[in-house]
Every structure is written in structure tokens, then in C-alpha cells.
N, C-alpha and C positions, 0 to 999 in steps of 0.2 A: 542578597544573601537568601538562600533558602531557610525557611523556618518550617520545623515540624509542627504539625498540629497538636494541640492538647493531648489528644488521645495517643498520636505517636510517638509524643515526649513520655509518655505514662509507660507505652509498651516497651520502649527503650530503657528507662529507669528500671523496671522491674525485670526485663531481661537480663540486664547487666547486673542487676543487683545479686543476681544467683553467683556471681564469679568474684572471689577476693580480689584478683588481679587480673589485668588486661594488659596482653603483650601485642605491641604495635612495632614490628620490624621493619626499618629502613624506610620511612615514610616519603622519601625521594626518589627510592628506587624506580619508579614509575611515573612520569609526567602524568598528574590529573588536572581535571578541568575545576574549573572555579566551583560548581556546585557539588562537585564530590568532597573538596576540600572543606568546604561550609558544612556538610555533614560530619566530616571528622571532627569540627570545630564543635559541632554541636555534641558528640558524641564526647569529647573532653570536658566540655562543660557539665553533661548529665554526670560524668565519671567524679567531677571535682568535690574533694572530702568526702566522696562515698566511697571509693575503694581505690587500690593501688593501680597505677599505669606505669610501666615500664615502654619506654619508646626509645629507639634508636635512629640514628641520623647519621650522614656523613657531612652534614651541613653545619656550621656554627649557628648560634641563634641570630647573629648579624645579618645572615642569609636567607632567613626563612620567609621573607617576604616573598622570596620566589615559589614558595609552597603555598602559601595563603592567599596571595595575590593581594591583599589589601592590609596596608600597615595597621590600621586599627585591630583587624581580626586578629593578625600575626602578633600584636601586642599582648591583647587578651587572652590568647593561647599559651604563648609563653607564661604570662603570669600564672595561668592556673596550674601550668606544668611544675614551675619551679615552687610554688609555694609549698612546704612542707616536704620538699624533694633532697634527695640526694643525687648530685650530679656526677658521673665518672667521665671523665675526657681521656679516652685513649688515643694516645698519641703514636701509635704503632701501625706495623706495615699490615697490609691487608692479607688474610691468609690466602682468601682465593687469588689475590694476584702473585702472590709469592710459589703458589703451588703452579699457576700457569707459566709463570717466567721457567721454574723447575722443569716442567715437563717440555717446555720450548727447548730448553738447553740440552735436555737428554734426546730429544728428537733429532737435532742437528750434529749430534756426535754417533 
């Protein structure tokens, strides 16, 4: 696991403290290396109980081990995210997918 230096953590904390909320959209959209996801974990740890985080994912928590690559880090990340949180699960069709299907159907006619 990559650990940021004390100075790096302090800079990250100060930089993020400027923002009331942090939005991370679709964390599994691009497959990341383990080191990059460790930095994301550090980011979530630094934001924990300091500011709001809105995070979207198309995977349920049960499959997040594929994101963080380590069961302990996965459990810790989920723990920090769900504590004091509101979880909204949307079981709806993807807007992009339905738009693409409509466009493909129109192109065939």
C-alpha cells in the first residue's frame, strides 16, 4: 500500500478542506492500478468525518474488492463511506444505454 508522507497528507487535508463536498463519479469506469486505488483510499480516509463525499459506482459493495484489490482496504473504504451516509441505490436503466439503443434503432429505419 502507498502511504503518503506526513507532508503529503497535510497538503491533501488542507487542499480538501477548502471544499465542503467532493464528487467522485463512477469509480469503476476505468480500471485503475492498485497504487492509484490506494491513493483513492487515502483520499477517502482524509475526507472521513471532515467533509461530504458523493460517490457513484455501477457495482454493489459486494464487488468492490475488484476496485480496491485488497479485502481489508475494501472493507475499510466501505466502512468510511457508509458511516453517517445516505445510500441511494438506483435500479434504473442507464440513460446513455437507452439513448444509444434509440439512436441505433433510428439509424436502422
